[in-house]
Backbone as JSON Lines, residues from 0, in Angstrom:
{"i":0,"aa":"X","n":[179.7,96.99,281.39],"ca":[180.62,95.95,280.96],"c":[179.94,95.1,279.88]}
{"i":1,"aa":"X","n":[180.69,94.76,278.85],"ca":[180.15,93.99,277.74],"c":[180.87,92.65,277.66]}
{"i":2,"aa":"X","n":[180.1,91.58,277.56],"ca":[180.65,90.24,277.37],"c":[180.27,89.78,275.98]}
{"i":3,"aa":"X","n":[181.08,88.92,275.42],"ca":[180.76,88.29,274.15],"c":[180.67,86.8,274.36]}
{"i":4,"aa":"X","n":[179.67,86.19,273.75],"ca":[179.47,84.75,273.84],"c":[179.53,84.16,272.44]}
{"i":5,"aa":"X","n":[180.06,82.96,272.35],"ca":[180.14,82.25,271.09],"c":[178.98,81.26,271.03]}
{"i":6,"aa":"X","n":[178.14,81.4,270.04],"ca":[176.97,80.55,269.92],"c":[177.11,79.66,268.69]}
{"i":7,"aa":"X","n":[177.28,78.35,268.88],"ca":[177.29,77.48,267.7],"c":[175.86,77.35,267.17]}
{"i":8,"aa":"X","n":[175.67,77.63,265.91],"ca":[174.35,77.53,265.32],"c":[174.4,76.66,264.07]}
{"i":9,"aa":"X","n":[173.24,76.17,263.7],"ca":[173.08,75.39,262.48],"c":[172.11,76.13,261.59]}
{"i":10,"aa":"X","n":[172.47,76.3,260.33],"ca":[171.57,76.95,259.37],"c":[171.21,75.93,258.3]}
{"i":11,"aa":"X","n":[169.9,75.78,258.1],"ca":[169.39,74.86,257.09],"c":[168.59,75.64,256.06]}
{"i":12,"aa":"X","n":[168.74,75.24,254.8],"ca":[167.93,75.83,253.75],"c":[166.57,75.16,253.77]}
{"i":13,"aa":"X","n":[165.51,75.95,253.71],"ca":[164.15,75.42,253.76],"c":[163.64,75.12,252.37]}
{"i":14,"aa":"X","n":[162.86,74.06,252.23],"ca":[162.32,73.66,250.93],"c":[161.46,74.75,250.32]}
{"i":15,"aa":"X","n":[160.7,75.45,251.16],"ca":[159.81,76.5,250.67],"c":[160.53,77.82,250.42]}
{"i":16,"aa":"X","n":[161.84,77.82,250.64],"ca":[162.64,79.02,250.44],"c":[163.04,79.63,251.77]}
{"i":17,"aa":"X","n":[164.16,80.27,251.79],"ca":[164.66,80.9,253.0],"c":[165.53,79.94,253.8]}
{"i":18,"aa":"X","n":[165.89,80.38,255.0],"ca":[166.82,79.64,255.83],"c":[166.34,79.65,257.28]}
{"i":19,"aa":"X","n":[166.72,78.61,258.04],"ca":[166.35,78.47,259.43],"c":[167.61,78.25,260.25]}
{"i":20,"aa":"X","n":[167.78,79.06,261.32],"ca":[168.91,78.93,262.23],"c":[168.42,78.44,263.57]}
{"i":21,"aa":"X","n":[169.14,77.44,264.13],"ca":[168.85,76.93,265.47],"c":[170.17,76.7,266.19]}
{"i":22,"aa":"X","n":[170.09,76.47,267.5],"ca":[171.28,76.2,268.28],"c":[171.0,75.09,269.28]}
{"i":23,"aa":"X","n":[171.91,74.12,269.35],"ca":[171.8,73.06,270.35],"c":[172.22,73.57,271.73]}
{"i":24,"aa":"X","n":[173.0,74.64,271.76],"ca":[173.52,75.17,273.03],"c":[172.55,76.16,273.66]}
{"i":25,"aa":"X","n":[171.93,77.01,272.86],"ca":[171.04,78.05,273.36],"c":[169.61,77.7,272.98]}
{"i":26,"aa":"X","n":[168.93,76.99,273.9],"ca":[167.56,76.57,273.65],"c":[166.68,77.79,273.42]}
{"i":27,"aa":"X","n":[165.8,77.7,272.47],"ca":[164.91,78.8,272.17],"c":[165.4,79.66,271.02]}
{"i":28,"aa":"X","n":[166.65,79.45,270.59],"ca":[167.16,80.22,269.46],"c":[166.63,79.59,268.17]}
{"i":29,"aa":"X","n":[165.68,80.27,267.58],"ca":[165.12,79.87,266.29],"c":[164.96,81.15,265.49]}
{"i":30,"aa":"X","n":[165.55,81.18,264.31],"ca":[165.48,82.38,263.47],"c":[165.29,81.96,262.03]}
{"i":31,"aa":"X","n":[164.42,82.67,261.34],"ca":[164.16,82.37,259.93],"c":[164.28,83.65,259.12]}
{"i":32,"aa":"X","n":[164.95,83.54,257.97],"ca":[165.11,84.69,257.09],"c":[165.12,84.28,255.63]}
{"i":33,"aa":"X","n":[165.08,85.28,254.77],"ca":[165.09,85.01,253.33],"c":[166.48,84.68,252.82]}
{"i":34,"aa":"X","n":[167.51,85.26,253.45],"ca":[168.89,85.0,253.05],"c":[169.68,84.53,254.28]}
{"i":35,"aa":"X","n":[170.86,83.99,254.04],"ca":[171.7,83.58,255.16],"c":[172.06,84.78,256.02]}
{"i":36,"aa":"X","n":[172.4,85.89,255.38],"ca":[172.77,87.1,256.13],"c":[171.61,87.59,257.0]}
{"i":37,"aa":"X","n":[170.42,87.61,256.46],"ca":[169.25,88.05,257.23],"c":[168.99,87.07,258.38]}
{"i":38,"aa":"X","n":[169.12,85.79,258.11],"ca":[168.91,84.77,259.14],"c":[169.93,84.92,260.27]}
{"i":39,"aa":"X","n":[171.18,85.18,259.94],"ca":[172.23,85.39,260.94],"c":[171.94,86.62,261.78]}
{"i":40,"aa":"X","n":[171.48,87.68,261.14],"ca":[171.16,88.92,261.87],"c":[170.02,88.69,262.86]}
{"i":41,"aa":"X","n":[168.99,87.99,262.42],"ca":[167.86,87.68,263.29],"c":[168.3,86.76,264.42]}
{"i":42,"aa":"X","n":[169.13,85.76,264.1],"ca":[169.63,84.82,265.11],"c":[170.43,85.57,266.18]}
{"i":43,"aa":"X","n":[171.22,86.55,265.77],"ca":[172.0,87.33,266.73],"c":[171.08,88.11,267.66]}
{"i":44,"aa":"X","n":[170.03,88.71,267.13],"ca":[169.08,89.45,267.96],"c":[168.37,88.52,268.94]}
{"i":45,"aa":"X","n":[167.93,87.36,268.47],"ca":[167.23,86.4,269.33],"c":[168.16,85.92,270.44]}
{"i":46,"aa":"X","n":[169.4,85.57,270.08],"ca":[170.37,85.09,271.06],"c":[170.65,86.15,272.12]}
{"i":47,"aa":"X","n":[170.82,87.38,271.69],"ca":[171.09,88.48,272.64],"c":[169.92,88.61,273.62]}
{"i":48,"aa":"X","n":[168.69,88.56,273.12],"ca":[167.52,88.7,273.99],"c":[167.41,87.52,274.96]}
{"i":49,"aa":"X","n":[167.71,86.31,274.51],"ca":[167.66,85.15,275.39],"c":[168.7,85.26,276.52]}
{"i":50,"aa":"X","n":[169.92,85.65,276.16],"ca":[170.98,85.79,277.16],"c":[170.68,86.93,278.12]}
{"i":51,"aa":"X","n":[170.24,88.07,277.59],"ca":[169.9,89.21,278.45],"c":[168.78,88.85,279.41]}
{"i":52,"aa":"X","n":[167.81,88.06,278.96],"ca":[166.72,87.63,279.82],"c":[167.24,86.78,280.99]}
{"i":53,"aa":"X","n":[168.14,85.87,280.71],"ca":[168.76,85.05,281.76],"c":[169.46,85.94,282.78]}
{"i":54,"aa":"X","n":[170.25,86.89,282.29],"ca":[171.0,87.77,283.18],"c":[170.07,88.66,284.01]}
{"i":55,"aa":"X","n":[169.03,89.2,283.4],"ca":[168.11,90.08,284.1],"c":[167.33,89.37,285.2]}
{"i":56,"aa":"X","n":[167.0,88.09,284.96],"ca":[166.18,87.34,285.91],"c":[167.02,86.49,286.87]}
{"i":57,"aa":"X","n":[168.34,86.57,286.74],"ca":[169.21,85.8,287.62],"c":[169.23,84.31,287.31]}
{"i":58,"aa":"X","n":[168.77,83.96,286.12],"ca":[168.78,82.55,285.71],"c":[170.18,82.18,285.23]}
{"i":59,"aa":"X","n":[170.56,80.91,285.43],"ca":[171.88,80.5,284.94],"c":[171.91,80.48,283.42]}
{"i":60,"aa":"X","n":[173.07,80.83,282.87],"ca":[173.25,80.73,281.43],"c":[173.35,79.25,281.06]}
{"i":61,"aa":"X","n":[172.96,78.9,279.85],"ca":[173.04,77.49,279.45],"c":[174.47,76.97,279.54]}
{"i":62,"aa":"X","n":[174.6,75.71,279.96],"ca":[175.92,75.07,279.97],"c":[176.42,74.99,278.53]}
{"i":63,"aa":"X","n":[177.7,75.1,278.36],"ca":[178.26,75.02,277.02],"c":[178.2,76.34,276.26]}
{"i":64,"aa":"X","n":[177.85,77.42,276.96],"ca":[177.79,78.74,276.34],"c":[179.07,79.48,276.69]}
{"i":65,"aa":"X","n":[180.15,79.25,275.92],"ca":[181.44,79.85,276.27],"c":[181.51,81.33,275.9]}
{"i":66,"aa":"X","n":[182.26,82.07,276.7],"ca":[182.53,83.46,276.36],"c":[183.58,83.49,275.25]}
{"i":67,"aa":"X","n":[183.61,84.58,274.52],"ca":[184.61,84.76,273.46],"c":[186.01,84.62,274.06]}
{"i":68,"aa":"X","n":[186.86,83.89,273.39],"ca":[188.21,83.67,273.87],"c":[188.41,82.25,274.34]}
{"i":69,"aa":"X","n":[187.32,81.53,274.57],"ca":[187.43,80.14,274.98],"c":[187.93,79.31,273.81]}
{"i":70,"aa":"X","n":[188.8,78.38,274.08],"ca":[189.36,77.54,273.02],"c":[188.48,76.33,272.72]}
{"i":71,"aa":"X","n":[187.45,76.1,273.54],"ca":[186.63,74.92,273.39],"c":[185.57,75.06,272.3]}
{"i":72,"aa":"X","n":[185.17,76.26,271.97],"ca":[184.05,76.45,271.06],"c":[184.52,76.69,269.63]}
{"i":73,"aa":"X","n":[183.71,76.22,268.71],"ca":[183.95,76.59,267.32],"c":[183.15,77.88,267.09]}
{"i":74,"aa":"X","n":[183.78,78.87,266.51],"ca":[183.15,80.18,266.36],"c":[182.12,80.12,265.25]}
{"i":75,"aa":"X","n":[180.9,80.42,265.6],"ca":[179.82,80.48,264.63],"c":[179.19,81.86,264.61]}
{"i":76,"aa":"X","n":[178.86,82.36,265.8],"ca":[178.17,83.64,265.91],"c":[178.6,84.28,267.22]}
{"i":77,"aa":"X","n":[179.12,85.48,267.15],"ca":[179.55,86.19,268.36],"c":[178.44,87.14,268.77]}
{"i":78,"aa":"X","n":[178.0,87.0,270.03],"ca":[176.89,87.8,270.54],"c":[177.39,88.7,271.66]}
{"i":79,"aa":"X","n":[177.51,90.02,271.43],"ca":[177.86,90.92,272.52],"c":[176.62,91.19,273.37]}
{"i":80,"aa":"X","n":[176.75,91.05,274.67],"ca":[175.62,91.26,275.58],"c":[176.08,92.13,276.74]}
{"i":81,"aa":"X","n":[175.34,93.18,276.99],"ca":[175.65,94.05,278.12],"c":[175.35,93.31,279.41]}
{"i":82,"aa":"X","n":[176.26,93.39,280.37],"ca":[176.07,92.73,281.66],"c":[174.9,93.37,282.37]}
{"i":83,"aa":"X","n":[174.14,92.57,283.11],"ca":[172.97,93.06,283.82],"c":[173.34,94.12,284.84]}
{"i":84,"aa":"X","n":[172.36,94.93,285.18],"ca":[172.64,95.92,286.21],"c":[171.97,97.21,286.02]}
């Protein structure tokens, strides 16, 4: 079974070049890339690994981490994650 989560992220341009993505909802999500597209791709991989780690270890998912389809979240990044098992 596959779930999708909506992760609100912030992308900032770095003075030294490149971009940095972080999330107030998913602690630990930090991604840096040369372009916005590369940064988004890295952020998606990091987010997937963080969520999968929570599921594998039986840890609760962060509050405010809505599944795709929720009307409360602004769509920034959709992360498909295979359910644990």
